DORO-567690 format. One record per residue: x, y, z of N, C-alpha, C in turn; residue in one letter. Coordinates in steps of 0.05 Angstrom, whole numbers, plus 32768, in hexadecimal, padded with zeros to 4 digits. Last residue first. Example, Ala and Ser with C-alpha at 12.3 -4.5 7.8 and 13.67 -1.06 7.14 Angstrom:
2
81017FD3808E81117FEB808F81028001809Ds81087F8E809C80F67FA6809C81087FBE809Ca
END
This chain:
120
879E7C708F3087AA7C7F8F46879D7C788F60h87AC7C3B8F0287997C4C8F1187A87C598F28h87CB7C178EE987C27C2D8ED987B07C408EE8c87DA7BE88F0387EE7BFD8EFF87E57C158EEFd87B57BBE8F0A87B77BD38F1E87CB7BE98F19g87B27B9D8EDE87BF7B938EF787C57BA98F0Bk87937BAC8EB487AE7BB78EB687BD7BAE8ECEc875F7BA08EA887727B8B8EA5878F7B948EA8s87287BB38ED1873E7BBB8EC087537BA48EBFc87027BAA8EF886F97BB08EDD870F7BB78ECAg87147B988F2887127BB58F2587097BBD8F09n87157B608F2187037B6C8F3487007B8A8F31p87157B4A8EDD87247B548EF487117B628F07r86F37B408EB486FA7B298EC687087B338EDFn86C47B768EAF86DC7B688EA886E17B518EBBs86847B898E9386977B868EA986AF7B778E9Ft86687B888E6686657BA08E7686767B9F8E8Et868C7B6E8E2C867D7B6C8E45867B7B868E53s86837B5C8DE786917B6B8DFD86807B688E16l86887B3A8DAD867B7B398DC7868D7B478DDCk86797B4C8D6B868D7B498D80867E7B4A8D9Bv86517B568D4886647B418D40867A7B3D8D55e86297B7D8D4586277B678D5986397B508D52n86347BA88D2786297B918D1986257B798D2Bk864C7BC98D4B86337BD28D3F86257BBB8D31l867A7BAC8D5586667BAF8D6A864B7BB78D5Ec86957BB28D25868D7B988D2D86787B998D43a86A07BEA8D27868F7BDF8D1186857BC38D19k86C17BEB8D5586A77BF98D5586957BEE8D3Fv86EC7BCC8D4286DD7BC38D5A86C27BD18D5Ai86FF7BEB8D1786F47BD08D1286E47BC68D2Ae87107C198D3286FC7C1B8D1D86EF7C008D19d87397C048D5487217C118D5F870A7C118D4Aa875B7BC88D5487547BDF8D4487397BEA8D4Cd87617BB08D9987677BB08D7C875E7BC98D6Eg872E7B9E8DC7874A7BA38DC0874E7BA18DA2q86FE7B9E8DFC87057BA38DE087237BA78DDDa86ED7B9A8E3086FA7B828E2387017B868E06g86AD7BBA8E3B86C97BB58E3F86D37B9C8E30t867F7BED8E3686867BD28E2C86A47BCE8E2El86527C148E57866E7C0E8E5586727BF18E4Cv86227C478E4B86277C2A8E4C86457C258E48q86127C808E7286217C748E5C86257C568E60l85FC7C9E8E9B85EA7C918E8785F87C848E70g861C7CAE8EC286167CC28EAD86047CB78E97a86247C7F8EDD86147C948EEA860C7CAA8ED6n86487C678EB8862D7C5C8EBC861A7C708EC8n86757C888EC286697C868EA7864C7C7C8EA9l867E7C7D8EF986797C998EF0866C7C998ED4a86877C458EF786717C518F07866A7C6D8EFEl86B57C428ED6869C7C358ECE86847C418EDDi86D97C5E8EF786D27C698EDD86B87C5C8ED3a86DB7C3B8F2386D27C578F2786CA7C638F0Ca86EF7C0B8F0C86D47C0C8F1786CA7C298F1Ae87167C148ECF87127C118EEC86F57C148EF4g87207BEF8E9487157C078EA187107C018EBEi87397BD68E5687387BD68E73872F7BF08E7Eg871C7BE68E20872A7BCE8E2987277BCB8E47g86DC7BFF8E0A86F77C018E1387037BE68E19c86A97C288DF686B57C0E8DF186D27C118DF8i86717C488E0E868E7C488E1086977C2C8E09i86377C688DF586457C4F8DFB86637C548DFBv86247C9B8DEB86127C888DF886217C708E03n86347CE08DE7863D7CC58DE7862A7CB38DF6v862A7D178DE786167D058DDC861E7CE88DDAg864C7D398DFF86527D348DE3863D7D218DD6k86397D358E3386347D4E8E2586397D4B8E07e864E7D028E3F86317D068E3F862A7D1F8E2Fk86857D0D8E3E86797CFA8E2A865B7CFE8E28f86867D308E6B868F7D398E5186837D278E3Bf86767D0E8E9486657D258E8D866C7D308E71e86A27CEB8E9486877CE18E9086747CF78E87a86CB7D0E8EA086CB7D018E8686B07CF68E7Fi86BC7D1E8ED486BD7D328EBF86BE7D258EA3s86C07CED8EF186A67CFB8EEE86A67D0F8ED7d86F77CE18EEB86E27CCE8EE286C87CDC8EDDh87197D1D8ED287127D098EE786FD7CF68EDCt87467D298E9B872C7D2C8EA987297D168EBFm87747D378E7B87767D2C8E96875D7D308EA7d875A7D448E49876A7D578E58876B7D4F8E76a87587D1E8E1287527D1D8E2E87657D2F8E3Dn873F7D328DD387557D308DE5874B7D2E8E02k871C7D118D9F871B7D238DB787337D1E8DC8l87067D0B8D5D871B7D058D70871A7D1A8D86m86CE7CEE8D3E86DB7D068D4986EF7CFE8D5De86AA7CD68D0486BA7CD28D1C86C67CED8D24t866C7CC08CE686837CD28CE986927CCC8D03q864E7C918CDF86487CA98CCF86607CBC8CCFl86517C4E8CDB865E7C648CE8865B7C7C8CD5v86197C218CDE862B7C328CCF86377C488CE1y85EE7C048CEF86087BF68CEF861E7C078CE1i85CD7C398D0B85CA7C1C8D0585E57C0F8D06s85FB7C6A8D0C85DF7C658D0785DD7C488CFDr862B7C8F8D3486227C788D2586047C798D20t86667CAF8D4086497CB48D3E863E7C9E8D2Be86997CA38D6B868D7C998D53866F7CA08D54y86D37CBF8D8586B67CBE8D8786AB7CB78D6Bi870D7CAE8DA587007CB08D8B86E27CAC8D8Fk87387CCF8DD287207CBE8DCE87167CC38DB2f87787CD28DF287647CDA8DDE874E7CC58DDCs87947CBF8E1C87997CDB8E1687857CE58E01k87837C928E5087817C998E3387847CB78E2Fs87817C818E82879A7C8E8E7A87997C968E5Ck87507C678E8A87577C7E8E9A87707C8D8E92g87547C3B8E6487417C518E6187497C6A8E70f87837C1B8E4887807C268E63876F7C3F8E62h87877C0B8E12877E7BF88E26877A7C038E43q876C7C2A8DDA87807C2C8DEF87767C1C8E07f875F7C0D8D9E87527C138DB887687C138DCDi87867C2C8D69877C7C158D79876E7C1F8D92e879D7C568D4F87897C468D41877D7C308D51g87BD7C6E8D7787C97C628D6087B67C4F8D51n878C7C6A8DA787A87C708DA387B27C608D8Be87527C788DCF875E7C748DB4877C7C7C8DB4y87167C638DEB87307C6D8DF187427C658DD9p86D97C728DC886EE7C5E8DCF87077C6D8DD7v86937C7C8DC686AE7C878DCC86C07C708DD2a865B7C848D9C866D7C718DAA86887C7E8DAEi86197C988D9486357C9F8D9486447C8C8DA6k85E17C8E8D6985F07C868D81860D7C908D7Em
END
């Protein structure tokens, strides 16, 4: 399985749509086999979803994310888990061991906790 997270300074970047880089984790069972850093070249929701699909990503773990991005990722067959914050490596490891509970939706109507200032 491959997991992607919006990434900045070792942590899960909280604004999926504004993330400048993503860290991809290739995993097996509860282990991370390798990682790869990818730059976001200002892709649209659809193009980032297709990009992740081409890279073999199965799951997105993020903090806040808008409905349009969730829809594009889901339409590409990717599972989106929201509500993550903190050290990206630790969150991924905890998810693999089922030690952290994330949701497929957020408490905010648009799926993002940014109070509307991170979307165009």
